[in-house]
Structure formats: structure tokens, C-alpha cells
N, C-alpha and C positions, 0 to 999 in steps of 0.2 A: 412450394410453400417457403416463405421467408425464414421461418425459424430453423429450417434445416441447415442453414449456414452456421448457426450457433452450435447445433449438434455436431456438425462436421468439425468445427473448431475445437470443441472440448472432447470429441471422441466418444460421445454417448448419445444414443437415440432413446428418447423417453418413451416408456410404455404409457405413462400418464402425462398428457399434454397439459393438464390442469396444474400439475406441479411446476412445469416450466413457465407457464403463464404467471403463476403466483410469484416465482422467483424473480421475475422481471417487473413486478408491480411495486412501485414505491407507495408509501403510506399516503402520499398526497393524492393518489389516484382513486383510492377507495378502501373499504373496510377489509377486503381480502388482499392483504399486502404481504411483503416478503420478510418482515422482521423476525418471525419465529424461525423461518428457514435460515436466515442470517445467523441467528443464535446457534443453531445446530451446525451450520457450515463452518463457523469459526472454530468450534471444538474439533471437528473432523480435520480441518486444515492444520491446526496445531499438532494434532496427533501424527498426521502423515509427514509433516515436515520434520518433527522431532525424530521419527523413526528413520527418515532418509538421512538426516545428519548423523544420527547414532551409527548407522551402518557405513556411511561414507568416510567419517573421520574417527577411526577407532582409538586414536591416541589423544584426542582433544578433550580438555577438561569440561566438567559440567557447566561452569560459569561461562566459558567461551561458546559452548553449544547453545546455551540460553540466549546469548547475545546474537549469535548467528540466526537463530529462529526468530527472535524479535525483529530483526532487520528484514527477514523474508516475509513475515506475515503483517508488517505494518501497512498503514493505509496507502502510502506512496507506492509501494511495490505492487499491491493489489490493483490500484488504479492503473498503473503502467501495463500490467498484464491485460486488464479489461480493455484498455485502449488499443492493444495490439490486434484484437479481433473485432473491434467496433461494437462492443457490448452496449455502449450508450445509445446506439441507433435503435435498439430493440426495447428499451425501457418504457414502461407505461408510467407516465408522470402526470400529476395534476396540472391545471392550466398555469398556475403561478410558477411552478418549477420549470415548465416548458419555456415560459417567457424569460426566466432568469438564467437559462442555459444549464439547468440541472443535469442534463445528460452528459455534461462535460465535467461536473464537479467531482473531485477525487473522492470525497466522502460517500457520495451516492454510488459511484462506480465500484468502490471497494466493498460497500455493503451488498450491492447486487451480486458481485462475484462470489462473496461468501454464501449468499442465499442460493446461488446456482450450485455451489458445492453441496449445500445441504439438500437441495432438491435431488441431485444425483444420488446422494446417500440414501434418501428415502425411496427413490425409484429403483435403484439397482443394488444397494448394499454397500458395505465398506470397501470392498475390493474395486468396484467400479468407480467409486468416489476417489479412491487412492490413485487409480490409473488416470483419471481426469486431472487431478491436482499435479501429479508428476509430469504429465504431458505438457501442461501449461507452464510449469516451473522449470522445465528441463534446461532452458538457456541460463537461468540463474544458478541452478545447482551445478551445472557443468563447469562454470568458470569461478566457482566460489573459492575464495582464499580464506581459510579459517583464522589466519592471523590478522586480517585487515577487514574483510568484507562484513564481519559481524558488528562493526562499530559504526554508529551513526556519525554524521559530520561534526556535531558538537562535541562528542566524546573524543574523536580523533584530534580535533583542534586543541581541546583541553589537555590531552595527554602530551601532545607535541610541545605545548608551552610549558607544562609542568616539567617535562624532561630537560628543558633548557632554563629552568628556574625563572621563568617569566610570569608576569601577572596574568590572571585569567582574563578572557575576552569580556568586553562589555556589549550587551545587546540593547539597542535603543529602538523603541517603536517610533518610526518617522511619520507614518500615515496609515489611515484606515479609510478605505473607499467602498462604496456600494451600499445597497440596502442590507438590513440586518440579516436576511436569509441568504445573502450572496456576497458577503464582504470579502475584500482582499486586503491583506495586511502587508505593510512594507517595513522591514526591520533592517537596521544597520548593525553590523558586527565590527567592533573596533578593537584593534590590538595596538595601542599607542607606542609601545616599546619597539615595534617593528614598522611603525608607520603604515599600518594596514587599516583600510576602511572598505568594507564590502557590503553590498546591499542585496537583500533577498526578498522575494514576494511569495505569498501563498494564501490559501483560503482559510488558514488558521494562523494564529501568531506562532505556534510551534513550528508549523511547516515553513513559515517565513524565516524563522531563526535558523532552522536546519539549512535552508538554501543559502542564507548569508554566511553561515559557518563553513559550508562547503566551498564557497567562493574565496573566503578568507584563507582557508587551508591551502587551496591551490596557489594563492599568492605567496605563501611561506616558502615555496620552492625557489622563489626568486630572491630570497633574502640570504 
């Protein structure tokens, strides 16, 4: 059965296959979708990651722990984890989402992964959900640097410029492409004083700005 590969990837075999089916069902497919499980999974995920960071970094301050957690539970990280085991291939999507490539969209992948965490919690309890989350997050937690990894690209770039008493970067929306339900944004990040101009693309303006900031920050090393 195809779904066993998901269970193998997450390390949990469901007693209730209905829960697994619901976790994989987008609202565009039907009335019995995964949004309630997503709500639950989001809370469980935050709790598990908070505990993992608290135990791993005993000397790190609350503010830095919060930033680390925010980076680990954000949409981009969740979508990356979902892509690693091909979660998009198993999603049940409506015809419109299928045609627009919804199974690749970061927001849909991230929501489905949170719903999957919620489904494991309902099916097997908190400890099973915790094991699943830590299993999938192991590569991220193992290499985590509390002094850098918790900061998103825009924050890192801003702090770099402020530390050198340079003006803050400018973010300019250069293009918006695609239908309303599947738009792609193109943003340019400018740091005039360093002669830097970097472009980022994403399915939201925020994601595009983060990508542009990441590329701009990489270019600062050559200055």
C-alpha cells in the first residue's frame, strides 16, 4: 500500500487510516480536510521544538531560543522537510490545485506536514508525535548554531549593516507573475553603499524578500 512509505518516513504506523487520509486532504478536495489537524499539529510542533531547544542549549537566553524556534517552525523549513520524503505526491487536492501545481507549493506542503503531526498526536499521543517530529527534524537540530541559525536572512543582513553603521537595505517588488491562487513574486534587495543588488523569488512577497536578503548577505562577504 502506497501510504506505508509515509509511515516509514515518519516512523509511525497509524491505527486509524482515516486520520492519515484526513491529514493528506487539502480543503480544495472536500469538506473533510486537514485544517483542524493542522491547527493541532502546529501547537504540538511548537511545544516539541521548544523543549528540544531548551534541553539542547542550557545557556541560551529566552529571546534567542524564541528566534531559533521561529526559524525551525516557519513555512520554508516545514516545506523543505516535506519535500525530503515526497509528501506532495500523497496529497489529495482539488482539480484547480492539481492543475496549478499545488503539491509543490510551500504553503500547502507546510500545512500538510503540520496536519500530519496533528494526526500522529491524535492517533498515538504526545510521545509518538514527539518522536515523529524529532525524527524529521534531526538534521536541522544536529547542526544548529544558536548564535546564527535562529536569525532569518533579513535580520542577519540588517544586523550586519547596522554593525557597520550603514543604511538599511531597500526591498523593491519587481514583478508578480501567475494566477491569484499561484502567484510568484520577484523582489530586489538593494544595499547602495556596498553596491549590492540581489534578486529573490517566492510564492509570497515575504518569501521573496527573504531569498533576496539571503543572496545579498552572501554578497557582503566579498565586500
